[in-house]
N, C-alpha and C positions, 0 to 999 in steps of 0.2 A: 519345445515351444520356445522362442526368442522374445522376450518380453520388451516392447520398444520401451524407452524413455524419454520425456519431453524435458529439456529444459528448462530448468527453473531460473531466471536470471531477476539480479537488483534491477539494472536497466541493462539493454538487449547489449549481449557480450561481455558483460561483468558481472563476476561470481553473484551468486545468492548470499546475502548476508542479512542479519537484522537491520529492521527499515527505524528510524530514528520517528518519533511520534509523531512532530511538525515536519516530516519531509515534504518540501515541496519544489520542483524541477520545472523548468520549462527550454525546449531547445528547438531549432530548427528541424522539421521533418530530414533534410538531405545530411545533418550531422552526421546519421548512421546508416542512412540507405545507401547514399552516394557510397562509401567504402565498401560495403556489400553490394556493388552492383545492383541496386534498387529492389534487391530480393530480401526481405526479413524472414526468415526458417520459422517452422511453427516453435512458440517456446510459452513460458507463462510465469508471472510476477506473484507472489504467494499474497505479497500485503501489500502493493501499490493498484491505484486506478490511475486510468490511462484516458486522455482526449485529446484525436487529434484534429488539427483543422487543415483542412486542403483545400488551399487557395487557388490551385493548377494543377491541372493534371489528371492523373488517377489511376485507376489499376485493381485489383482484386484482391480482397478481404477475405481472409478465411477464418473463423470463429466456431471451434468445436466442430463439430460436422457440416458446420454451412459455409460456401463460398460464392461469391456474390460480387459482381461487377460494382466500383466506385467511380462517379465522375465529378469533378469540382465544379462547384463549392459546394464541399460539405462537410460533417462532422462526425468524425465516426468514436467511438465509444468501446470501454475493454473495460470491465469488473475486474479485480482481482481474481486470480485463479482460473481465468479462460483461458485455454490455449489460444492463438492466435499468431498469423502473419501475415506476410503482405507481399505483393507483385507489383511494385510500383511502376509506372510510365517511367522513362529516364526521363529526368528534372524535373519532375513534379517540384510544387511547392507548399508549402504550409509549417506548421507547427505541433508539436507535440507538447503537454501537459501533463505531469505524472505528481499525487501528492499518495501520501499514506492513506491508508482504510481506517489510521485512528485519527488521523485531522479531519479526514472525509466525516466521522464521527462526532467529532466537535464541534463542525461547522452546523451539522444537522442537529445536534441536540438545542443549540442556539437558533436554527433556523429551521423546523420540523420540516422533513418534505424534500428536502436537497439531497438526501442520497440516493434518493429513485432515479435521478439521472443514471445511476451504474447498476439498475437493477438487473440490465439485461444487456446486452453485447448488441452491437447493432449499427443501423448509418442513420443520420439525422439531416435534412435537408432545410435550413433553415430559410427564411427571406433575406434577401440583400440588406438589408438594416438591421438582421441579426448577425448576419456574417461578417458586419462593418464592425458592431458594437462587440462582438466577441474577440475580432482580431485585435482591434484598439487594446481588447484587457488584455490579450495576453500578449502585447506589445508591451504594457504598461507594465504585467507580471515580470517579464523577462529582463528589465530596466530595473525595478527595485530587488530584484534578485541578484542583481551585479553588483549591488554597495550595500552598504548598512548606512545610510542616513536615518536622522531620527523619524522616528516612528515607521521604518521598514518592516515591522512584523504587522501594521495595521495596514500598511500602504499592499503588502502582499496578499493578506485575505481580502480586503476590499476587492485586488483586481481577478482576484480568483472567485469571489462570489457574483461579480459581474458576469464573467465566463459562464458557471455554473448555472445561473439564474436565467438566462438566454438561455442555455440548452438545456434546460427543464422546460422551458414554455413553447419551444419546438418540439419537443420531444414526443406532440401527440403524431408526427409525420414521420416516426422511427420506419424506416423500411430493411428488410430482410433481418440478419443479426442471430444469434445464436439463442435459440429458447431454451437449450437446455441450461441455460446460466441459473444458477440454483439459488435464486435470491432467499429461499429460508435457511439456508446454511450461510449466506452473510449476517441474516440476522441473528441467527444463533450464535455465531463466532462473536459479532461485535456485543450482546449481550454477554458471551461468557466474559471477553475483556473487560467489557463494565466491572462486571462481579470481582474477574481477578485483583483489578485497580482499588478495590473494596478490600478485598479480604485476604491477599495474597501472603499477610504475616502471619494468618492464622495456622498455614500449612496443612489445609483441610483437604482430604483424600480428594481426586476428581469425582467420587462418586457422590459423594456431599455436593458438588458443584452441579453434578447432573441434575441430581434432583430437585434443586435449586429453581433448576430453568427449564425444568419439567418434561427432561428428555431422559434418555437413556444413555448410559456412557458408550456404546458403540456409534449412536448415532451423532452424539458430541466429535468423538475420533474421527468420522467418517468427515464432519461439517472442518473441524481444524485441519485436516489433513489437504483437503480440497482448495482452503481458501487460504490457510495458512502455510500450509507447505511443514507442519508440526503437529508432534503429539499435544492433545490436554497439558499433558503433565511436561514437555517441552516449553509452552507456553507461561505457563505456570513458573517455571525454574526461570526463564528468560526474565520475566516481569521482577521475579527477586534479585535476580543479579544487575540489572538494570539499579534497583536499589541501594545495591550493596555497593558497587563501584561509585555511584554517587558518592556515598557516604566516605566511602575511604578518599576520594579525592578532595573533597569541599566542607568535610568536618575533622574534628579532632577526637572523635571517638576512637576509643580501643579497636582493635579486631573484634575482640568477645563480645561487645559493646552492638557493634554493627552486626553481627549474627543476631543479636537478643533481639534488633534492632527490626530485625525480617521475618525472626519467628525463630530463630534457631537458639534452644536453650543449651543447648552441647558448642560451645567454643571449636572443640576437635572435628566435632561433625561440620560445623559451616565450614572451617578450613577444608576439609576434604568436599565438600559441594563447592566451594569457590574456584578453588583447583581444578576440578574436574571438568568445571564450564571456561573457565580464564586461561588454563593452561601454565598460571602460576599461583602461588600462595596470597593471600589477600595483605600479608606484610609485603613480598616482593613486587605486589603490583602498585601498592603505593609508594614504594620507593622509586620503581620505573619514572613514575609520573612527576615524582619530584628532584629526578636525576638531572 
């Protein structure tokens, strides 16, 4: 039996790579749909959630095992890890907002309940006023993402919050959608990420994380694979590498001190760890940036 592999992209057509914590992106619907002749093949995004505003046209949305027609105006919601694709009518118009699950978690920590927008895949048909507000919020978001004026970050989040709050309020009329969307997996991985941020420097075994989260290692592995397309150990290493790279680039700590700062008591072991993940030694990585 031949296994079927579902592509996992950063953005559609772009190779999968680590997602920055604060990643937010917005583009017009036809930026990717037109070059692909209005057909977006089934794929998934490991660490990204997406919101599609369909302003004109329509088509068919596929989400996991579900397939259903969509007519403008509408909002299409895609949680992280959900296999989805589209067959758009030619010349359909709209916009796509993409953000990292970590940035969504940050916003949700400030405004609890906001992440519920992405509890499952589906289609929302807001009223005319809500569509106008969401469209205006996305237009502002696109403008703010295109420059770095004073207050840029605050303006991006303000526009994003407008879009998410209006979508949340309209989500009571969600239709269709992939009911297989694993909400408990999202919650578990979000709690795992939060604990990693707090304790990754301790280099604790994954079994310790699983016990603290009230789950088993196998369930944690399944959730991480489904949502992040990574193993728990890989997610832990990814977080340690992020801190190590920051320290090498932005501090004067020695390589050994950088290793100590993220929990490696043996400088040689830290060098091997870093080289395995980055493809170059810590010293070479620092020198490449200073070249």
